[in-house]
C-alpha positions in Angstrom: -23.2 39.2 -6.1 -21.2 39.1 -2.8 -19.0 36.1 -3.9 -16.9 34.6 -1.5 -13.3 35.1 -2.3 -9.9 35.0 -0.6 -7.6 37.7 0.0 -5.3 36.3 -2.7 -8.1 36.2 -5.3 -8.6 39.9 -4.7 -5.2 40.4 -4.6 -4.7 38.6 -8.7 -8.3 40.5 -9.5 -6.1 44.0 -8.1 -3.1 43.5 -9.8 -4.9 42.8 -13.3 -6.9 45.8 -13.1 -4.1 48.2 -12.1 -2.5 46.4 -15.4 -5.6 47.0 -17.2 -5.9 50.7 -16.2 -2.1 51.7 -16.0 -0.7 49.8 -19.3 -3.0 48.3 -21.4 -5.7 51.0 -21.5 -3.2 54.0 -22.6 -1.9 51.7 -25.1 -5.8 50.8 -26.6 -6.0 54.7 -26.5 -3.3 54.7 -28.4 -4.1 52.5 -31.1 -8.0 54.2 -31.6 -5.9 57.2 -32.1 -3.4 55.9 -34.5 -6.3 53.9 -36.5 -8.4 56.8 -36.5 -6.1 59.0 -38.8 -6.2 56.0 -41.3 -9.6 58.0 -42.8 -12.9 56.3 -43.5 -14.3 55.1 -40.2 -16.9 52.9 -42.1 -14.5 50.9 -44.0 -11.6 51.0 -41.5 -11.2 47.5 -40.0 -8.1 48.5 -37.8 -10.3 51.5 -36.3 -13.1 49.1 -35.5 -10.7 46.5 -33.7 -8.8 48.8 -31.7 -12.6 50.3 -30.5 -13.4 46.4 -29.5 -10.6 46.0 -27.7 -11.6 49.2 -26.0 -14.9 48.1 -25.1 -13.8 44.5 -24.0 -11.1 46.6 -21.7 -13.5 48.6 -20.0 -16.1 46.0 -19.9 -13.2 43.5 -17.7 -12.3 46.6 -15.7 -15.8 47.1 -14.5 -16.2 43.4 -13.6 -13.1 43.3 -11.5 -14.2 46.6 -9.9 -17.5 45.2 -9.0 -16.2 41.6 -7.9 -13.8 43.6 -5.7 -16.4 45.9 -4.4 -18.8 43.4 -3.7 -16.4 40.6 -2.3 -17.0 38.8 1.0 -13.7 37.6 1.9 -13.4 33.8 3.1 -10.6 31.8 4.9 -9.2 29.1 3.2 -8.1 27.4 6.4 -9.3 24.3 7.3 -9.2 21.4 10.0 -6.1 19.4 9.6 -8.0 16.0 8.7 -10.9 17.8 6.2 -11.0 18.9 3.2 -10.2 23.0 2.8 -10.1 25.4 -0.1 -6.9 24.4 -2.0 -6.2 21.3 -0.9 -5.2 18.6 -3.5 -7.6 15.7 -2.8 -7.3 12.2 -4.6 -11.1 10.7 -5.1 -11.9 7.5 -6.1 -15.0 7.1 -8.7 -16.0 3.3 -8.0 -18.8 4.2 -10.8 -15.9 4.6 -13.5 -13.1 2.7 -11.5 -11.0 5.5 -11.8 -9.0 8.2 -9.6 -8.8 11.7 -9.8 -6.4 14.4 -8.0 -8.7 17.8 -7.8 -8.1 20.8 -5.8 -11.3 22.7 -4.5 -10.8 26.4 -5.7 -12.9 29.9 -5.5 -15.5 30.5 -8.5 -13.3 32.6 -9.8 -10.4 30.2 -10.2 -11.9 27.3 -11.1 -10.8 25.2 -14.3 -12.2 21.7 -14.4 -10.2 20.3 -17.2 -7.3 20.9 -15.2 -8.9 19.6 -12.0 -9.7 23.4 -10.1 -13.0 22.6 -8.8 -15.1 25.2 -7.9 -16.1 25.1 -3.9 -19.7 26.2 -5.3 -20.2 22.8 -8.2 -21.8 20.1 -6.9 -18.6 17.9 -6.5 -16.8 21.0 -4.4 -19.6 21.2 -2.0 -19.8 17.5 -1.8 -16.4 17.4 -1.0 -15.6 20.3 1.0 -15.1 19.7 4.8 -15.1 15.7 4.4 -12.1 13.3 5.7 -10.0 10.5 4.3 -12.2 7.3 3.8 -15.5 9.4 3.4 -17.9 8.3 1.0 -19.6 11.5 -1.1 -22.6 11.5 -3.1 -22.5 14.2 -5.7 -26.2 15.4 -6.5 -25.5 16.8 -10.0 -29.3 16.8 -10.8 -32.7 15.9 -9.4 -32.5 12.6 -11.6 -28.5 12.3 -11.5 -26.2 11.4 -8.7 -23.1 9.5 -8.1 -20.6 8.7 -5.6 -17.0 9.1 -4.6 -14.5 8.1 -1.8 -11.9 10.3 -0.3 -8.6 8.8 -0.7 -5.8 11.2 0.3 -5.6 15.2 1.4 -2.8 17.1 0.7 -3.0 20.2 2.4 -1.7 23.1 0.7 -1.8 26.8 0.3 -2.9 29.1 -1.8 -0.1 29.6 -3.9 -1.5 32.0 -6.6 -0.8 29.8 -9.7 -4.6 29.4 -10.1 -5.2 31.8 -12.9 -8.2 34.0 -12.6 -11.0 33.0 -15.1 -11.4 35.6 -18.0 -15.0 35.5 -17.6 
């Protein structure tokens, strides 16, 4: 595994894990006990739903534990004039004659619909370390690539506002 995560990523994961262990897990166990008392388990939808919630919670806890345990901590620092993690970047796409603002984040916090681009995506790899005015080529596959130009870089820090992916 060895995902590259920032200290903030790990902090958010640990907070979610603690919440699931200390608050959600006991609530779900109580719901399983309560619904088991309804009788015939083969036709007890509430019991089945509670057991499913229990399995999902346990699965997410195992995932978070594994990610925390195997994470390789990386820095979100970069040069003053180059694109780094969590910086907001205005990108011009000549092919579409459009401008977009994106933010390069770690893989556990990406959401392309909100402009949060994974540092491991083709676009993230192409833009990291570049400077204002640089022309980049984003290689999506062996047969498709596109050009973009970096217009501005706004240096920002990880304020924790980008949520963790659910999976």
